[in-house]
N, C-alpha and C positions, 0 to 999 in steps of 0.2 A: 273327392273332397274339395270344399270351397277354398279359394285362395285366401291367404291370410295377409295380403299386402297391407291392408288398412290397419292390421293389428300392430304393426311397428310404430305407426304414428300414434295410435291409441295408447300403446305402452308408454311412449315418451311423454305424452301430454298428461295422462292420468298419473304417472309417476311424479311429474313436476307439481301437479296440484296436491298430491298426497304429501310430498315432502314439505311443501309450503304450509299446508295446514298443520302438519305435525310440529313444525317450528313455532308457529304462532301459539298453539296450545301449550307446548313445552315452556316457552318463554313466559306466558301468562301464569301458568301454575307455579313455575319456579319463583317468579316475582311475588306471588301471593303467599306461598307456603315454604319457601326456602328449600333446603336440602331434602326435606321430607315430602316434596311435592308429589311423588308417586303414591304414597300412602294417604296423604291428606287431601290431594286434589282429585283423585280418581275414585269414583264410587266403588264400594266393596264388590259389587257384582261384576262390573267391568274389570276391576283389578284382578279378581280371581280368574276371569276368563282369559285375560291377556297373560297372566302368569302361567296358566296351564298350557297355553299355546307356545310360550317360550320354553317351558320345561319339556314339552313333547318334542320340539325341534332339537333341543339340547340332548335328549336321550338318543336321537338318531344320528346326529352329526355333532361330534365333540369339538370340531374346529370352528366354533362360533367366535365372533368378535366380542371382546369384553366391553366395547364401547356402546353396545346396543342397550337401550332402555325399553320400558314397557310400550311406549308410544311407537317404537319401531315395529311392533307386532300388531298395531291397530289399523284396521281398514277404515273406510269412510263411515260405515254405520257405527263402528265403535267410537270414532272421533265425534260423531254427532251427539252420541249419548253423553260424552264428556263435556262438549260445548254447551249442550242444553242444561246441564247442571251447574254451569259456571256463568253467572250473570255477565261478567265482563267480556267473556268470549262470545256469548250469544249476542250481545249488543254489537260486537264488531262484524259478525257475519250475517245478521238479519237483513241488511240491505241486498243480499243475494236473492231474496225471494219476498213476495208480498207479505207472508206471515210464517210463523214457526212451523205449521203443519206442512206447508208447501216446501219449506226449507228441508224438512226431514225427508220428504219424497225425493228431492234433488240428491241428497246424500245417498239414499238407497239406490237411486239410478246409477250414481257413480260407482257404488259398491258392486252392482250387477255387471257393469262394464269391466271393472277391474277383475272380476271372476272370469269373464269371457276371455280376457287377455291372458290371465294366469293359467287357464286350462285349455288354451289354444282353440277356443271356439271362435268362429268368424264374427268380427265386429262390423256392424252395418254402417252405411254412410250417415244414417241418422245419429247413431252413437258418436261417430267422429265429429259431426257437426255440433252436437251437444257439448262434447268435451272442449272443442275449440272456443265455443262461445262462453262456457263456464270459466275457462282458464282466463280469458280476458277480463271477465267481470270480477273474478276473485282478486286479480292483480290490482284493479282499480279500487275495489272495496278495502283491501288490506292496506293499500298505500294511503288512502284517505284516513283510515283508522290510525295509522302510524303517525301521520301529520298531526292529528288532533291530540294524540298522546304526548307529543313533544311539547305542546303548549300547556299541558296540564301539569299540576304539581305532582311530583313523584309520590306514590302511595307510601304512607307511613312516615313521610318526611315532616319534620317539625322545625320551626324556625330556630336558629342557633341561640343558645342562652345568652342573655346580655352579660357583658363583662362585669365583674364585681366592682362596685364603686370604691374608688380610692379617696383617702382624705385629701382635700385640696391644699396645695402648698401655699405658704404665705407669700403672695406675689405683690404685696403693697410696695416693697422697695426694689422689686425686680423690673428691669426694663423689658418691655415687650419684645419678644424675638422677632426678627424679620420674617415676614410671611413668604413662604416659598410657593410658587406656582406649580401645580402638578405637571410633571413631564410625561409625555407619551412614551410608551416602551420603545426602545430603539430597535429598529429593524436590522437584521443581520445584513452586513454589506454583501453585495453580489460577488461571487467568486470569479476572478479573472480566468479566462481560458488561455491555452498556450498561444493563441493568436493575438492576445491582448484585449479581446472583446469581453464584455461582461455578460453573464448569464442572468436573465431575469428569473425570479422565482416562479414555479409552476402555478398555473391558474387553479382556483378552487374548483372542487367537483361541481359539475353542472347540476342544477336542481331539476327534479322531475318536471316534465312539461306541465305548464299551468293552463287553465282554461283560456281559450282564445275566443273573444267576443266577435260579433259581426263587424264592429268598427276596427278591431285589430286585424281581422281578415282583410278588409278593404285596403287598409294601409299596407299590409304585407304584400298583397297582389300588386299594388302600385309600385312598390320599390323592388319587387322581384325577390322577396325573402322566402326561401323554400320552407324552412322549418315551421314557422307559424302556420303557413298554409296547410302543410301536411299534418300538423298537430290538430288543426280544426277538422280536417277530414277524418283523422283517427277518432276524434271525439264523436263525430256523427256516425261513422261506421259502427263503433261499439254500441252506440245508442240504438241503432236500427237493426243490428244483426239478429238479436234475440227475437224481436218482434217479427222479423221477416220469416224466421224458421217456424215460429209458433202461430203465424197467421194473423197476428194482431197488428196490422199495419195500416188500416183504413184511415186512422187519424194522424199517422206519422208523416213528416215532411222532410225532404232532403234540401233544406235551404242553403246549407254550405255548398253542397255539390252544384246546385243551380248557379250559384255565383261563381264558383271556381271554373266550371266547365265552359262558361261563356267568356272567360278572361283570356287575355293575351298570354299570361303566365302559363296557363294550361297547355296551349298550343305549342309554346316554345320549349316546354320541359317534359312533354309526354314521353319522348324517346329517351332523353338524357336521364331522367329519374325512374324510368320503367313504370309508368302510371297505368299500364293496361289492367292490372287487377282491380284498381279503383273503378275504372270504366266498366269492367265486367260486373262488379258488385252492384253498382247503381243501375246498370241495365237490367239485372235480375230483379232489383227492387221495383223499378218502374213496371216491369212485366207482371210481377206478382201483385202489385196494386191493381192493375187492370183486371187480372183474373179474379181478385177478391171482389171487386165491384160487379163483376159479371156473375157472382154467386159461387165461386170455387170454394170448396171446403178446405180445412187445414190439411187433410191427407192429400188432396189434389195438389195443393201448393207444395207440399213436401216432395211429392213425386216429380213435380216440375223442376224443383231445385236439384233433386238427385240427377235428373236427366241432363242438367246443365252444369254439373260438377261444382255444386255450391261449396262443398267442403274444400275442394282444391283451391277455389277462389279465396276462401277464408285463410287457408294456410299461406297462400301467396301474399295476401294482404299483411298477414302477421310478419312475414319476413321483410316486406317493404317498409313497414312502420318501424320494425326493430332496427333497420339500417339507418333510417333517416330521422326518426323522431326520438327514440329512446336515448337517454343520456349515456 
C-alpha cells in the first residue's frame, strides 16, 4: 500500500481551510439573518442534505457535541453552494479564481482531496501543492475582505435619531457661562513595580503586513530592516507560486528577488534568518521559466517541480514567513 506521509500535511491544511471558510460563511449568515441564519441563509436543498448527514451521525454515535451546527457538517462542495447563493459571500471569495465557474471547480477539487484524506487514500504531491497555494491565497483574500468591511458602515445601521428640541431658555439677562476647553481623557498612571520602576502600557497589536513598494524595499535594504524585506519577498512568492505550478509564468518577473539577492543584506542574513527556502523557490522559478521558453508543457513543469520537492519548499517558506512576517 502507498505511504500516507503526505496525508498528514494535507489533513492539517485542508482542515484549516475548511474551518476558515465555515467561520466566514457562519459570520456572514448570522449578520444577515440573525438567530435564524440556518433556516433563512441556507437553501432548502442544502439544509435538508446537511440535516440528514447530522441525523445519520447522531443515530450512530449519541456522544455528539451540542455546539455543532449545520455548517460543521458541510464539505467544500456544500460550502460553495451556500456561498454562490449569498451575494456578499460570493463577492468575498471571487478573487480566488478568474470567474465563478472556475471557483466552483476549485472547491470541487478541495472536496476531492478532503475525501482522499478522510478515506485514507494517498494524496499526491500535486494535491499538496494545490492545498498550500490555495491556503495562502484564501488568507490574503479574506484578510483584504475583512479590511474593506471595517471601513464600510454596518449593515442595517441607521444614524442615531436627533434629540428632541427643547424650548430655549430666556438668556437675555443671564451672563454667558465661561467656555470650557475639552480635556483629553486621562491615561491611567503606570503602576510602580517592587523595584520602584514604572511599567509602560503594552503596545497595541501589530497590524497585518502592508504592501511594500520598491522604494520601501530599497530603503529597508539600506538600513538593514528585516521585516519589510521579508514582507516584500512574501508578497512576490505568493504572487508567483500559483503561476509556477500552473505553468503560466512566461510573463511573470521576480523583481523583488533580483534586488534582494544582489544586496549586502541578503549575504549577511542568509544563515541568520534561514533564507535557503527563498533561494530554492526562486531557483525553481528561474529553471521553470527556462523550460517554458524551451516548449515544456504544464505536465512537464509539474513533473520537474515534483522531482525537486516543490511542495516541501512551499511548506518551508510558509514556516519562514510565519516566523518573521506574520504579526
